[in-house]
SESENU-588957 format. One line per 10 residues: number of its first residue (from 1); for each residue x, y, z of N, C-alpha, C. Coordinates in nm, 3 decimals. Example, Ala and Ser with C-alpha at 12.3 -4.5 7.8 and 13.67 -1.06 7.14 Angstrom:
<atoms>
1 = 1.319:-0.569:0.780:1.230:-0.450:0.780:1.320:-0.330:0.780  1.285:-0.225:0.708:1.367:-0.106:0.714:1.290:0.003:0.787
</atoms>
This chain:
<atoms>
1 = -0.368:3.690:-0.756:-0.318:3.659:-0.890:-0.336:3.510:-0.916  -0.389:3.477:-1.033:-0.411:3.338:-1.072:-0.300:3.293:-1.165  -0.238:3.180:-1.133:-0.129:3.125:-1.213:-0.178:2.997:-1.280  -0.173:2.992:-1.412:-0.216:2.875:-1.487:-0.096:2.785:-1.511  -0.104:2.663:-1.466:0.006:2.570:-1.485:0.011:2.516:-1.628  -0.101:2.517:-1.697:-0.105:2.473:-1.836:-0.225:2.535:-1.902  -0.219:2.545:-2.034:-0.330:2.601:-2.110:-0.434:2.493:-2.137  -0.559:2.531:-2.127:-0.667:2.437:-2.158:-0.662:2.400:-2.306  -0.677:2.272:-2.339:-0.670:2.232:-2.480:-0.784:2.292:-2.561  -0.751:2.334:-2.682:-0.851:2.388:-2.772:-0.916:2.279:-2.854
11 = -0.997:2.316:-2.953:-1.067:2.214:-3.034:-0.972:2.119:-3.105  -0.864:2.174:-3.167:-0.770:2.088:-3.237:-0.697:1.994:-3.140  -0.655:2.049:-3.028:-0.586:1.965:-2.929:-0.677:1.856:-2.877  -0.804:1.889:-2.853:-0.899:1.787:-2.807:-0.916:1.677:-2.910  -0.919:1.715:-3.039:-0.932:1.613:-3.144:-0.808:1.523:-3.147  -0.689:1.586:-3.133:-0.567:1.505:-3.132:-0.564:1.411:-3.011  -0.608:1.460:-2.897:-0.613:1.375:-2.777:-0.709:1.259:-2.798  -0.825:1.288:-2.857:-0.924:1.184:-2.883:-0.869:1.080:-2.979  -0.805:1.125:-3.089:-0.749:1.032:-3.187:-0.639:0.948:-3.122  -0.552:1.012:-3.042:-0.446:0.939:-2.973:-0.501:0.835:-2.876
21 = -0.606:0.871:-2.805:-0.667:0.777:-2.710:-0.726:0.657:-2.783  -0.793:0.683:-2.895:-0.854:0.573:-2.971:-0.745:0.481:-3.027  -0.639:0.541:-3.082:-0.531:0.459:-3.138:-0.462:0.377:-3.027  -0.441:0.440:-2.912:-0.380:0.367:-2.801:-0.466:0.251:-2.754  -0.599:0.275:-2.745:-0.690:0.168:-2.705:-0.690:0.054:-2.807  -0.690:0.089:-2.936:-0.688:-0.014:-3.040:-0.558:-0.095:-3.035  -0.446:-0.025:-3.010:-0.319:-0.097:-3.001:-0.318:-0.192:-2.882  -0.376:-0.148:-2.769:-0.382:-0.234:-2.651:-0.470:-0.355:-2.677  -0.585:-0.333:-2.740:-0.674:-0.445:-2.772:-0.606:-0.543:-2.867  -0.533:-0.488:-2.966:-0.463:-0.576:-3.060:-0.355:-0.658:-2.990
31 = -0.284:-0.594:-2.895:-0.179:-0.667:-2.822:-0.238:-0.779:-2.737  -0.350:-0.749:-2.667:-0.415:-0.851:-2.585:-0.466:-0.964:-2.673  -0.524:-0.930:-2.788:-0.575:-1.034:-2.879:-0.461:-1.120:-2.931  -0.345:-1.058:-2.958:-0.231:-1.135:-3.006:-0.181:-1.231:-2.898  -0.175:-1.184:-2.773:-0.131:-1.271:-2.664:-0.226:-1.389:-2.646  -0.357:-1.358:-2.648:-0.457:-1.465:-2.633:-0.445:-1.566:-2.747  -0.422:-1.515:-2.869:-0.409:-1.605:-2.984:-0.288:-1.695:-2.970  -0.175:-1.637:-2.923:-0.054:-1.717:-2.905:-0.075:-1.824:-2.797  -0.143:-1.787:-2.688:-0.171:-1.885:-2.583:-0.261:-1.996:-2.634  -0.356:-1.958:-2.716:-0.446:-2.059:-2.773:-0.372:-2.153:-2.869
41 = -0.282:-2.095:-2.948:-0.207:-2.177:-3.043:-0.116:-2.278:-2.973  -0.066:-2.242:-2.856:0.023:-2.332:-2.781:-0.054:-2.425:-2.687  -0.186:-2.421:-2.693:-0.267:-2.514:-2.615:-0.282:-2.481:-2.468  -0.263:-2.353:-2.431:-0.272:-2.316:-2.290:-0.415:-2.309:-2.238  -0.513:-2.313:-2.328:-0.652:-2.307:-2.286:-0.720:-2.444:-2.291  -0.640:-2.547:-2.301:-0.698:-2.683:-2.301:-0.758:-2.714:-2.164  -0.863:-2.793:-2.164:-0.933:-2.823:-2.039:-0.844:-2.896:-1.939  -0.749:-2.975:-1.989:-0.664:-3.051:-1.899:-0.582:-2.960:-1.809  -0.554:-2.838:-1.855:-0.478:-2.743:-1.774:-0.565:-2.667:-1.675  -0.694:-2.655:-1.705:-0.782:-2.571:-1.620:-0.871:-2.653:-1.529
51 = -0.898:-2.778:-1.564:-0.984:-2.861:-1.481:-0.932:-2.880:-1.338  -0.799:-2.888:-1.315:-0.752:-2.906:-1.177:-0.797:-2.797:-1.080  -0.825:-2.676:-1.130:-0.867:-2.567:-1.041:-1.009:-2.586:-0.989  -1.081:-2.684:-1.047:-1.216:-2.713:-0.997:-1.216:-2.822:-0.892  -1.099:-2.882:-0.866:-1.090:-2.988:-0.767:-1.065:-2.930:-0.629  -1.111:-3.001:-0.527:-1.098:-2.950:-0.390:-0.953:-2.946:-0.343  -0.869:-3.040:-0.391:-0.729:-3.041:-0.349:-0.654:-2.916:-0.391  -0.668:-2.878:-0.517:-0.600:-2.757:-0.568:-0.659:-2.633:-0.503  -0.789:-2.631:-0.484:-0.851:-2.515:-0.419:-0.802:-2.498:-0.276  -0.782:-2.609:-0.205:-0.728:-2.601:-0.068:-0.586:-2.545:-0.069
61 = -0.506:-2.585:-0.168:-0.369:-2.533:-0.177:-0.371:-2.381:-0.199  -0.459:-2.337:-0.289:-0.470:-2.194:-0.316:-0.520:-2.117:-0.194  -0.617:-2.175:-0.123:-0.671:-2.107:-0.005:-0.566:-2.098:0.106  -0.488:-2.204:0.123:-0.381:-2.199:0.223:-0.278:-2.093:0.186  -0.243:-2.088:0.058:-0.148:-1.986:0.014:-0.203:-1.847:0.030  -0.332:-1.829:-0.001:-0.394:-1.698:0.016:-0.397:-1.657:0.162  -0.433:-1.751:0.250:-0.435:-1.720:0.394:-0.296:-1.684:0.444  -0.194:-1.759:0.399:-0.057:-1.728:0.441:-0.014:-1.590:0.392  -0.053:-1.554:0.271:-0.019:-1.421:0.217:-0.088:-1.312:0.297  -0.219:-1.328:0.321:-0.294:-1.227:0.395:-0.245:-1.218:0.540
71 = -0.208:-1.331:0.598:-0.160:-1.330:0.736:-0.029:-1.252:0.748  0.066:-1.282:0.661:0.194:-1.211:0.665:0.176:-1.063:0.634  0.095:-1.033:0.532:0.074:-0.893:0.496:0.000:-0.818:0.606  -0.098:-0.883:0.669:-0.175:-0.816:0.775:-0.090:-0.784:0.897  -0.011:-0.883:0.942:0.076:-0.860:1.058:0.180:-0.752:1.026  0.241:-0.762:0.908:0.342:-0.663:0.870:0.281:-0.524:0.856  0.157:-0.515:0.808:0.093:-0.385:0.793:0.070:-0.318:0.928  0.018:-0.395:1.025:-0.006:-0.338:1.158:0.125:-0.290:1.219  0.229:-0.373:1.212:0.358:-0.336:1.269:0.420:-0.218:1.193  0.404:-0.215:1.060:0.461:-0.106:0.981:0.392:0.026:1.012
81 = 0.259:0.024:1.031:0.189:0.147:1.066:0.234:0.198:1.203  0.247:0.107:1.300:0.294:0.148:1.432:0.436:0.204:1.425  0.524:0.135:1.352:0.662:0.183:1.337:0.665:0.317:1.264  0.583:0.329:1.159:0.580:0.454:1.084:0.534:0.571:1.168  0.434:0.549:1.254:0.387:0.657:1.342:0.496:0.701:1.439  0.566:0.602:1.497:0.674:0.635:1.591:0.784:0.715:1.520  0.822:0.669:1.401:0.929:0.738:1.328:0.885:0.876:1.282  0.758:0.889:1.240:0.709:1.021:1.197:0.708:1.119:1.313  0.663:1.073:1.429:0.665:1.160:1.548:0.809:1.197:1.583  0.901:1.100:1.571:1.041:1.129:1.598:1.098:1.232:1.503
91 = 1.063:1.223:1.375:1.115:1.318:1.277:1.055:1.457:1.294  0.938:1.464:1.356:0.875:1.594:1.381:0.905:1.647:1.521  0.982:1.571:1.597:1.012:1.611:1.735:1.098:1.737:1.738  1.084:1.812:1.846:1.167:1.930:1.865:1.305:1.895:1.920  1.323:1.773:1.963:1.452:1.729:2.015:1.542:1.683:1.899  1.661:1.740:1.896:1.753:1.713:1.785:1.788:1.565:1.777  1.812:1.502:1.891:1.853:1.362:1.892:1.745:1.272:1.832  1.619:1.293:1.871:1.509:1.212:1.818:1.494:1.233:1.666  1.505:1.359:1.624:1.492:1.389:1.481:1.600:1.319:1.400  1.724:1.329:1.446:1.834:1.271:1.370:1.828:1.118:1.371
101 = 1.799:1.059:1.487:1.792:0.913:1.495:1.681:0.859:1.405  1.565:0.923:1.409:1.453:0.879:1.323:1.486:0.898:1.176  1.551:1.010:1.143:1.586:1.034:1.004:1.686:0.932:0.950  1.787:0.898:1.029:1.886:0.798:0.987:1.819:0.662:0.969  1.730:0.624:1.062:1.660:0.496:1.054:1.577:0.489:0.926  1.501:0.594:0.900:1.413:0.595:0.782:1.494:0.588:0.654  1.595:0.672:0.640:1.672:0.675:0.516:1.749:0.545:0.495  1.797:0.484:0.604:1.874:0.360:0.591:1.787:0.246:0.541  1.676:0.220:0.608:1.595:0.104:0.573:1.511:0.129:0.448  1.485:0.255:0.415:1.414:0.282:0.291:1.504:0.262:0.169
111 = 1.635:0.275:0.190:1.729:0.260:0.080:1.768:0.115:0.055  1.750:0.027:0.154:1.789:-0.113:0.137:1.685:-0.191:0.056  1.727:-0.281:-0.032:1.631:-0.367:-0.102:1.558:-0.458:-0.002  1.431:-0.477:-0.025:1.351:-0.560:0.065:1.402:-0.704:0.067  1.448:-0.753:-0.048:1.500:-0.890:-0.053:1.618:-0.905:0.042  1.703:-0.803:0.048:1.820:-0.809:0.135:1.778:-0.815:0.282  1.675:-0.740:0.319:1.628:-0.743:0.458:1.573:-0.880:0.495  1.499:-0.941:0.404:1.443:-1.074:0.431:1.555:-1.177:0.443  1.650:-1.172:0.350:1.763:-1.265:0.357:1.845:-1.245:0.484  1.865:-1.119:0.523:1.943:-1.090:0.644:1.877:-1.152:0.766
121 = 1.744:-1.137:0.776:1.673:-1.193:0.891:1.676:-1.345:0.889  1.655:-1.404:0.771:1.643:-1.549:0.762:1.777:-1.620:0.779  1.884:-1.560:0.727:2.015:-1.624:0.733:2.105:-1.566:0.841  2.086:-1.439:0.873:2.175:-1.374:0.969:2.137:-1.397:1.114  2.010:-1.392:1.146:1.967:-1.410:1.284:2.008:-1.546:1.343  1.990:-1.658:1.268:2.034:-1.787:1.324:2.183:-1.791:1.355  2.265:-1.722:1.277:2.409:-1.719:1.304:2.441:-1.641:1.431  2.350:-1.549:1.467:2.368:-1.473:1.590:2.302:-1.541:1.710  2.246:-1.659:1.688:2.186:-1.733:1.797:2.037:-1.711:1.814  1.972:-1.643:1.718:1.829:-1.617:1.727:1.759:-1.693:1.614
131 = 1.682:-1.793:1.649:1.608:-1.869:1.549:1.488:-1.789:1.501  1.467:-1.787:1.371:1.355:-1.713:1.313:1.297:-1.796:1.200  1.166:-1.800:1.192:1.098:-1.877:1.089:1.091:-1.795:0.960  1.047:-1.860:0.853:1.028:-1.790:0.726:0.923:-1.681:0.741  0.819:-1.708:0.817:0.716:-1.606:0.842:0.776:-1.485:0.914  0.857:-1.511:1.017:0.918:-1.402:1.091:1.013:-1.320:1.006  1.092:-1.387:0.920:1.185:-1.315:0.833:1.110:-1.228:0.734  1.002:-1.281:0.678:0.923:-1.203:0.582:0.859:-1.082:0.650  0.799:-1.102:0.767:0.736:-0.991:0.839:0.840:-0.888:0.882  0.958:-0.935:0.923:1.066:-0.845:0.963:1.102:-0.750:0.849
141 = 1.126:-0.806:0.731:1.164:-0.723:0.617:1.052:-0.629:0.574  0.930:-0.681:0.566:0.817:-0.597:0.526:0.793:-0.483:0.625  0.808:-0.511:0.753:0.783:-0.409:0.856:0.885:-0.297:0.848  1.012:-0.331:0.841:1.116:-0.227:0.840:1.108:-0.141:0.714  1.091:-0.205:0.600:1.089:-0.128:0.475:0.963:-0.042:0.465  0.847:-0.104:0.482:0.723:-0.029:0.466:0.701:0.069:0.582  0.750:0.036:0.702:0.741:0.131:0.812:0.818:0.258:0.783  0.934:0.245:0.719:1.013:0.363:0.682:0.942:0.446:0.576  0.880:0.379:0.480:0.806:0.453:0.376:0.683:0.521:0.436  0.610:0.449:0.521:0.491:0.508:0.583:0.527:0.624:0.674
151 = 0.645:0.620:0.736:0.688:0.732:0.821:0.694:0.861:0.740  0.745:0.854:0.618:0.752:0.972:0.533:0.613:1.015:0.487  0.525:0.918:0.464:0.387:0.952:0.426:0.318:1.025:0.542  0.334:0.972:0.664:0.272:1.035:0.781:0.330:1.175:0.804  0.461:1.188:0.791:0.525:1.318:0.814:0.478:1.420:0.712  0.470:1.378:0.585:0.424:1.471:0.481:0.278:1.508:0.503  0.195:1.412:0.545:0.055:1.442:0.569:0.035:1.539:0.684  0.110:1.521:0.791:0.099:1.612:0.906:0.148:1.751:0.870  0.256:1.759:0.794:0.308:1.889:0.753:0.218:1.959:0.653  0.130:1.882:0.586:0.041:1.942:0.487:-0.078:2.013:0.550
161 = -0.103:1.991:0.679:-0.212:2.062:0.747:-0.179:2.211:0.752  -0.272:2.299:0.715:-0.243:2.443:0.714:-0.185:2.491:0.847  -0.079:2.570:0.838:-0.012:2.619:0.959:-0.102:2.710:1.041  -0.198:2.775:0.976:-0.288:2.863:1.049:-0.368:2.790:1.154  -0.410:2.666:1.123:-0.486:2.590:1.220:-0.399:2.546:1.337  -0.273:2.514:1.308:-0.181:2.478:1.416:-0.156:2.598:1.507  -0.134:2.712:1.447:-0.109:2.832:1.526:-0.231:2.871:1.608  -0.351:2.851:1.551:-0.473:2.880:1.627:-0.487:2.786:1.747  -0.449:2.659:1.728:-0.454:2.564:1.839:-0.357:2.602:1.949  -0.237:2.646:1.910:-0.140:2.691:2.011:-0.190:2.816:2.083
171 = -0.262:2.902:2.011:-0.306:3.028:2.070:-0.411:3.009:2.179  -0.483:2.897:2.178:-0.582:2.872:2.283:-0.526:2.785:2.394  -0.394:2.763:2.392:-0.329:2.699:2.505:-0.301:2.551:2.489  -0.323:2.493:2.373:-0.294:2.351:2.355:-0.144:2.327:2.343  -0.097:2.216:2.400:0.043:2.179:2.389:0.067:2.104:2.257  0.194:2.081:2.227:0.230:2.021:2.099:0.166:1.883:2.082  0.168:1.800:2.188:0.108:1.667:2.177:-0.040:1.674:2.146  -0.111:1.765:2.213:-0.254:1.780:2.190:-0.282:1.836:2.051  -0.197:1.928:2.005:-0.215:1.984:1.870:-0.198:1.873:1.766  -0.096:1.791:1.785:-0.074:1.682:1.689:-0.190:1.582:1.692
181 = -0.237:1.547:1.812:-0.341:1.445:1.827:-0.479:1.495:1.786  -0.512:1.619:1.818:-0.649:1.669:1.798:-0.667:1.750:1.670  -0.561:1.811:1.621:-0.574:1.902:1.507:-0.508:1.845:1.383  -0.381:1.805:1.395:-0.306:1.767:1.275:-0.342:1.627:1.224  -0.340:1.527:1.312:-0.361:1.389:1.267:-0.500:1.368:1.206  -0.612:1.416:1.268:-0.742:1.393:1.204:-0.751:1.450:1.062  -0.690:1.566:1.038:-0.693:1.622:0.904:-0.592:1.554:0.813  -0.479:1.514:0.870:-0.376:1.450:0.788:-0.422:1.314:0.737  -0.509:1.246:0.812:-0.556:1.114:0.768:-0.625:1.124:0.633  -0.706:1.228:0.613:-0.774:1.245:0.485:-0.675:1.269:0.372
191 = -0.567:1.340:0.403:-0.466:1.367:0.301:-0.384:1.242:0.271  -0.355:1.164:0.375:-0.267:1.049:0.360:-0.336:0.924:0.307  -0.468:0.917:0.314:-0.539:0.793:0.287:-0.505:0.732:0.151  -0.504:0.807:0.040:-0.468:0.742:-0.088:-0.328:0.685:-0.088  -0.231:0.758:-0.030:-0.093:0.708:-0.027:-0.081:0.586:0.063  -0.155:0.583:0.174:-0.150:0.468:0.264:-0.206:0.344:0.194  -0.319:0.359:0.126:-0.378:0.246:0.054:-0.282:0.197:-0.055  -0.219:0.291:-0.126:-0.122:0.253:-0.229:-0.007:0.173:-0.169  0.041:0.214:-0.051:0.150:0.140:0.013:0.102:0.004:0.064  -0.024:-0.005:0.104:-0.080:-0.135:0.143:-0.078:-0.231:0.025
201 = -0.111:-0.181:-0.094:-0.108:-0.265:-0.213:0.035:-0.312:-0.241  0.132:-0.220:-0.228:0.272:-0.256:-0.248:0.315:-0.362:-0.147  0.275:-0.345:-0.022:0.312:-0.442:0.082:0.253:-0.579:0.051  0.128:-0.582:0.007:0.064:-0.710:-0.025:0.138:-0.781:-0.138  0.175:-0.706:-0.240:0.247:-0.768:-0.352:0.387:-0.812:-0.310  0.452:-0.731:-0.225:0.587:-0.767:-0.180:0.588:-0.892:-0.092  0.473:-0.929:-0.036:0.468:-1.051:0.044:0.501:-1.174:-0.040  0.493:-1.162:-0.173:0.531:-1.274:-0.261:0.680:-1.304:-0.251  0.759:-1.211:-0.196:0.902:-1.236:-0.179:0.929:-1.343:-0.074  0.826:-1.382:0.002:0.841:-1.494:0.093:0.877:-1.622:0.019
211 = 0.859:-1.621:-0.112:0.895:-1.736:-0.197:1.043:-1.771:-0.180  1.129:-1.671:-0.160:1.274:-1.696:-0.158:1.319:-1.760:-0.027  1.235:-1.754:0.078:1.271:-1.819:0.205:1.177:-1.935:0.235  1.113:-1.987:0.130:1.027:-2.105:0.139:0.905:-2.082:0.228  0.857:-1.956:0.236:0.732:-1.931:0.308:0.617:-1.972:0.217  0.520:-2.049:0.267:0.415:-2.105:0.179:0.307:-2.004:0.142  0.348:-1.893:0.080:0.249:-1.793:0.040:0.186:-1.832:-0.094  0.111:-1.741:-0.154:0.031:-1.774:-0.272:0.118:-1.815:-0.390  0.228:-1.744:-0.412:0.313:-1.776:-0.527:0.377:-1.913:-0.513  0.422:-1.947:-0.392:0.482:-2.079:-0.372:0.376:-2.188:-0.382
221 = 0.254:-2.158:-0.339:0.146:-2.255:-0.355:0.119:-2.280:-0.503  0.127:-2.174:-0.583:0.112:-2.191:-0.727:0.220:-2.279:-0.786  0.342:-2.268:-0.732:0.451:-2.354:-0.781:0.421:-2.501:-0.754  0.363:-2.529:-0.638:0.326:-2.668:-0.608:0.228:-2.720:-0.712  0.138:-2.634:-0.756:0.035:-2.678:-0.851:0.096:-2.705:-0.988  0.171:-2.606:-1.042:0.220:-2.627:-1.179:0.337:-2.726:-1.185  0.404:-2.752:-1.072:0.507:-2.856:-1.072:0.447:-2.994:-1.091  0.329:-3.015:-1.033:0.263:-3.146:-1.044:0.182:-3.160:-1.172  0.128:-3.048:-1.222:0.036:-3.057:-1.335:0.102:-3.010:-1.465  0.196:-2.917:-1.455:0.262:-2.865:-1.574:0.189:-2.750:-1.640
231 = 0.092:-2.690:-1.571:0.015:-2.579:-1.629:0.066:-2.445:-1.574  0.185:-2.405:-1.617:0.250:-2.286:-1.563:0.168:-2.160:-1.590  0.133:-2.140:-1.717:0.065:-2.016:-1.754:-0.077:-2.009:-1.694  -0.159:-2.114:-1.701:-0.289:-2.107:-1.634:-0.278:-2.079:-1.484  -0.179:-2.140:-1.418:-0.161:-2.113:-1.274:-0.122:-1.968:-1.251  -0.033:-1.916:-1.335:0.006:-1.776:-1.321:-0.113:-1.683:-1.342  -0.200:-1.717:-1.437:-0.318:-1.634:-1.462:-0.412:-1.635:-1.342  -0.432:-1.752:-1.282:-0.520:-1.762:-1.166:-0.464:-1.683:-1.048  -0.336:-1.698:-1.021:-0.275:-1.626:-0.909:-0.278:-1.476:-0.933  -0.249:-1.434:-1.057:-0.257:-1.291:-1.089:-0.398:-1.238:-1.069
241 = -0.498:-1.317:-1.107:-0.637:-1.275:-1.088:-0.671:-1.258:-0.940  -0.616:-1.346:-0.855:-0.640:-1.334:-0.711:-0.578:-1.206:-0.657  -0.453:-1.178:-0.696:-0.387:-1.055:-0.651:-0.463:-0.932:-0.700  -0.505:-0.933:-0.824:-0.577:-0.818:-0.880:-0.708:-0.797:-0.805  -0.778:-0.905:-0.773:-0.904:-0.894:-0.699:-0.883:-0.832:-0.562  -0.780:-0.876:-0.491:-0.752:-0.821:-0.358:-0.716:-0.674:-0.367  -0.632:-0.638:-0.464:-0.592:-0.498:-0.479:-0.709:-0.409:-0.519  -0.798:-0.461:-0.603:-0.917:-0.384:-0.639:-1.007:-0.366:-0.517  -1.013:-0.468:-0.431:-1.093:-0.454:-0.309:-1.034:-0.346:-0.218  -0.901:-0.340:-0.206:-0.838:-0.235:-0.126:-0.863:-0.097:-0.185
251 = -0.855:-0.087:-0.317:-0.883:0.042:-0.382:-1.029:0.083:-0.361  -1.120:-0.015:-0.371:-1.260:0.015:-0.345:-1.285:0.058:-0.202  -1.214:-0.005:-0.108:-1.226:0.036:0.032:-1.178:0.179:0.052  -1.067:0.214:-0.011:-1.016:0.351:0.001:-1.115:0.452:-0.056  -1.175:0.419:-0.171:-1.274:0.508:-0.232:-1.395:0.524:-0.142  -1.441:0.413:-0.082:-1.555:0.420:0.008:-1.526:0.506:0.131  -1.408:0.486:0.192:-1.373:0.564:0.311:-1.361:0.712:0.279  -1.301:0.743:0.163:-1.287:0.883:0.125:-1.423:0.947:0.101  -1.513:0.873:0.033:-1.648:0.926:0.008:-1.725:0.944:0.138  -1.708:0.848:0.230:-1.777:0.856:0.359:-1.727:0.975:0.440
261 = -1.597:1.001:0.437:-1.544:1.115:0.509:-1.597:1.246:0.453  -1.612:1.254:0.321:-1.668:1.376:0.262:-1.812:1.396:0.307  -1.889:1.287:0.311:-2.028:1.297:0.354:-2.037:1.339:0.500  -1.952:1.277:0.585:-1.954:1.311:0.727:-1.917:1.457:0.749  -1.815:1.506:0.677:-1.777:1.647:0.692:-1.888:1.740:0.646  -1.958:1.700:0.537:-2.065:1.785:0.488:-2.181:1.789:0.586  -2.215:1.673:0.645:-2.325:1.667:0.742:-2.289:1.745:0.868  -2.167:1.728:0.916:-2.127:1.801:1.036:-2.125:1.951:1.012  -2.081:1.989:0.894:-2.079:2.132:0.865:-2.217:2.193:0.856  -2.317:2.111:0.816:-2.454:2.162:0.805:-2.528:2.157:0.937
271 = -2.489:2.064:1.029:-2.565:2.045:1.152:-2.504:2.120:1.269  -2.372:2.110:1.285:-2.309:2.167:1.402:-2.302:2.319:1.392  -2.345:2.390:1.496:-2.335:2.535:1.495:-2.191:2.576:1.520  -2.152:2.695:1.475:-2.015:2.740:1.501:-1.990:2.756:1.650  -1.868:2.722:1.692:-1.831:2.729:1.832:-1.749:2.855:1.854  -1.790:2.935:1.950:-1.718:3.055:1.982:-1.624:3.029:2.096  -1.498:3.068:2.081:-1.397:3.048:2.181:-1.350:3.184:2.230  -1.369:3.209:2.355:-1.327:3.336:2.414:-1.187:3.320:2.471  -1.096:3.403:2.427:-0.958:3.396:2.470:-0.924:3.523:2.548  -0.861:3.503:2.662:-0.817:3.618:2.740:-0.919:3.671:2.835
281 = -1.036:3.611:2.847:-1.136:3.657:2.942:-1.118:3.586:3.075  -1.143:3.653:3.186:-1.130:3.589:3.318:-1.235:3.481:3.336
</atoms>
């Protein structure tokens, strides 16, 4: 039985959709033009505000801020993926204690604001006798929060693998660890990839919260520039363009990896002969 979730639009509906899309695009263009006009009227496009970005001093400040942002985001991403895998395995464990402990950890840190985690590490650890830098506090908060979110992504991806394949793996004598490693995870990666890339983008943007603990990331570097020059809006535009470029690069990487996986699966399916597995024979 085929169940239709929605009816295909007819000729009239298609015309209404087309008219709505055109009107929406025109409204967006008008809004952008109005913003640009207002910026021009207030002198935000004067050369005196943009010329500093061509100097080596300002470029070095931006590059240092970019490196600090990528460094914090990269370290936090690696740690968050490792933490997420551990928590996902714990939540899928057959042991009640591991399941409950992992579930409480995930729900607790996923519910806390990231700013609170960063502040807790930066201000709370020194009071307990543990010195921590701004970099460490930022990575601590990013790791705990994003690791908890990634744990749910990993768990959902593993559970999305068809149960028939898992049961077939058990039927040929594989243990749970081998089933998870050889059957579920390779297929779950393809399912999880868009969500993982999306969370990477969120993590990269959240690294700007290092601003509150004086970590010299990209946003704080921008503050150094506009404090000395007074070009707040041009600096904000440049920093936004840098973030957008990095996020577009991550999205392009995800698209490339997904396309490559489809090609590899198609080639393997055409080249590799079917494997016959005999079960129950001496």
